C-alpha positions in Angstrom: 24.4 6.4 9.4 22.6 3.8 7.2 24.5 2.3 4.2 23.8 4.6 1.2 24.0 1.8 -1.4 21.6 3.6 -3.7 24.3 6.2 -4.5 26.7 3.4 -5.6 26.9 3.8 -9.3 26.7 0.1 -10.2 23.8 -0.5 -7.8 21.8 2.5 -9.0 22.3 1.6 -12.6 20.9 -1.9 -12.0 18.2 -0.8 -9.7 16.9 1.8 -12.1 16.1 -1.0 -14.6 13.8 -2.9 -12.3 10.2 -3.0 -13.6 8.9 -1.1 -10.6 11.3 1.7 -11.4 10.7 1.8 -15.1 6.9 1.3 -14.9 6.3 2.9 -11.5 3.6 1.5 -9.2 2.1 -0.6 -12.1 5.4 -2.5 -12.2 5.1 -3.5 -8.5 3.0 -6.6 -8.2 2.3 -5.9 -4.5 0.9 -2.5 -5.3 -2.8 -3.5 -5.6 -2.6 -5.1 -2.1 -0.9 -2.0 -0.6 -3.4 0.4 -2.2 -6.2 -1.5 -0.6 -4.7 -1.1 2.8 -4.3 2.7 2.6 -6.9 5.1 4.2 -8.6 7.8 2.2 -6.0 10.4 1.2 -8.3 13.4 0.7 -6.8 16.3 2.6 -4.2 14.2 4.3 -0.7 15.3 5.2 1.6 12.4 4.2 5.2 11.5 4.9 6.8 9.0 2.5 9.7 7.4 4.2 12.3 6.1 1.7 10.4 7.7 -1.2 12.8 6.6 -3.9 11.9 8.1 -7.3 8.7 9.5 -5.8 6.2 7.2 -7.5 4.0 6.8 -4.4 4.4 10.5 -3.3 3.0 11.6 -6.7 0.2 9.1 -6.6 -0.9 10.2 -3.1 -1.0 13.8 -4.2 -3.1 12.8 -7.2 -5.5 11.0 -4.9 -6.1 14.2 -3.0 -3.4 14.4 -0.3 -3.0 18.0 0.8 0.8 17.7 1.1 3.5 15.0 0.8 7.0 15.0 2.3 9.3 12.5 0.7 12.4 11.4 2.6 15.3 9.5 1.2 18.9 9.0 2.0 20.0 8.7 -1.6 21.0 11.9 -3.4 20.3 10.0 -6.7 16.8 9.2 -5.6 16.0 12.7 -4.4 17.4 14.2 -7.6 15.3 11.9 -9.8 12.1 12.4 -7.7 12.4 16.2 -7.9 13.0 16.1 -11.6 9.9 13.9 -12.2 7.5 15.8 -9.8 5.6 18.9 -11.1 3.6 19.4 -7.9 4.5 22.2 -5.5 2.6 20.4 -2.7 5.3 17.6 -2.7 8.5 18.4 -1.0 11.5 16.0 -1.1 14.3 16.1 1.5 17.4 14.0 1.9 17.7 12.4 5.4 18.8 9.2 7.1 15.9 7.2 8.6 18.3 6.1 11.3 18.5 9.6 12.7 15.4 11.3 11.2 13.3 13.5 13.5 9.9 14.7 12.2 7.9 17.4 13.8 5.4 16.1 16.4 1.7 15.6 15.4 2.3 16.9 11.9 1.1 14.0 9.6 -2.0 12.0 9.1 -0.3 9.1 7.3 3.2 7.7 7.4 4.0 5.4 4.4 7.0 3.4 3.5 7.8 0.9 0.8 10.7 -1.6 1.1 12.9 0.7 3.2 12.8 -0.3 6.8 14.9 -3.5 6.4 17.8 -1.1 5.8 17.3 0.5 9.3 19.1 -1.0 12.2 17.1 0.6 15.0 13.5 -0.1 14.0 12.2 0.6 17.6 13.5 4.2 17.5 12.0 4.7 14.1 8.6 3.5 15.3 8.6 5.8 18.3 9.5 8.7 16.1 6.7 7.9 13.6 4.2 7.5 16.4 5.1 11.0 17.7 4.9 12.5 14.2 1.4 11.3 13.6 -1.8 12.9 14.8 -4.2 11.0 16.9 -6.2 8.9 14.4 -3.2 8.8 12.0 -2.2 5.7 10.0 1.1 4.0 9.4 1.3 1.7 6.4 4.5 0.1 5.3 6.1 -2.8 3.5 9.4 -4.6 4.2 11.1 -7.7 3.0 9.4 -10.6 4.8 11.5 -12.0 7.7 11.3 -15.4 6.0 12.7 -14.0 2.8 15.7 -12.3 4.4 16.6 -14.6 7.4 19.1 -16.8 5.7 22.8 -15.9 5.3 22.6 -16.8 1.6 19.0 -16.1 0.5 18.6 -17.9 -2.8 16.6 -20.6 -4.4 17.7 -24.2 -3.9 16.5 -26.7 -6.5 15.7 -30.2 -5.4 16.1 -33.4 -7.5 12.5 -33.0 -8.5 13.2 -29.5 -9.8 11.1 -27.8 -7.2 12.5 -24.7 -5.7 13.0 -24.3 -1.9 13.9 -21.1 0.0 16.2 -21.5 3.0 15.0 -20.1 6.3 18.1 -20.9 8.5 19.0 -18.4 11.3 15.5 -17.1 11.6 15.7 -16.3 15.3 19.2 -14.7 15.0 18.4 -11.1 14.4 20.7 -8.5 13.0 22.9 -7.8 10.0 22.5 -9.6 6.7 24.7 -8.9 3.7 23.7 -9.9 0.2 25.0 -9.3 -3.3 22.3 -7.5 -5.3 23.5 -5.3 -8.1 26.5 -4.6 -5.8 28.4 -6.7 -3.2 27.7 -6.4 0.5 24.3 -4.7 0.5 23.5 -4.3 4.2 20.1 -5.2 5.6 18.7 -6.0 9.1 16.7 -9.1 9.8 14.0 -9.0 12.5 11.5 -11.7 13.3 7.8 -11.2 12.6 7.2 -11.0 16.4 9.8 -8.2 16.8 8.4 -6.2 14.0 4.8 -6.3 15.1 5.6 -6.0 18.9 7.6 -2.9 18.2 4.4 -1.3 16.9 2.2 -2.5 19.7 4.6 -1.5 22.5 4.9 1.9 21.1 1.2 2.7 21.0 0.0 1.5 17.6 -2.9 -0.9 17.0 -2.4 -3.2 14.1 -5.2 -2.8 11.6 -4.2 -5.4 8.9 -1.3 -7.6 7.9 -0.7 -9.2 4.5 2.1 -11.6 3.4 2.3 -10.8 -0.3 1.5 -13.6 -2.8 0.5 -13.0 -6.4 -3.0 -13.5 -7.6 -4.0 -16.1 -10.2 -4.5 -13.2 -12.7 -1.1 -11.8 -12.0 0.5 -15.2 -12.6 -1.4 -15.7 -15.8 0.0 -12.3 -17.0 3.5 -12.9 -15.6 4.2 -16.6 -15.2 7.5 -15.9 -13.4 5.5 -14.7 -10.4 4.5 -18.3 -9.7 7.6 -18.8 -7.6 6.4 -16.2 -5.2 3.8 -18.7 -4.0 6.6 -20.8 -2.5 7.5 -18.2 0.2 6.4 -14.7 1.1 8.8 -12.1 -0.1 7.1 -9.0 1.4 5.3 -8.2 4.6 2.6 -5.5 4.3 1.5 -3.8 7.6 -1.2 -1.3 8.3 -1.2 0.2 11.8 -3.2 3.0 13.5 -2.4 5.6 16.1 -5.4 5.8 18.4 
């Protein structure tokens, strides 16, 4: 079973105050890039893997999705998503992505935002998603970028000139990474870019688009603190297709 850190009281309290949880999708600087990678949602059956508070699930329904199934391991997340969702076409279920089995050929789009780096067996997950999608279906997801999460101690290092540098040691050593973020010992799984993309290709997906998130000039003007995101990619955005 995956670590259920989101039901840790201290973690959940801190996480709930992030701009992307207070403001929803508008508080996520990568959202415009993700939105541009999504297919038309009209009439689509969508599964939202790691749905959190349900922001994306609700947005997809509002864009015309016929149905949305939101999956999350956290009871806190599912409870909040249900409370904030007035649409009967959206169903939320608590399940572990490590062991989740979806019905075959039942979805047109599988979506996930910043959840798969908590999954140890990504290969199994990809096979399961491929089977759950219909022919012609799409798989769009974001994860922490392998460069961002490779180091044992991922944090900015300031040089004598004041410039920040992000360490990338241990990049080719895949596996567990533990970080202190709102709570101690948050468990994630590092995989190289090659492992992530080849898992898709070898399991029958074609890769449609890849983006390594960086803020736009307009975003930096509005939120100057985003400028540091130009120093290294924090998120990897992937759009794949099931032929």
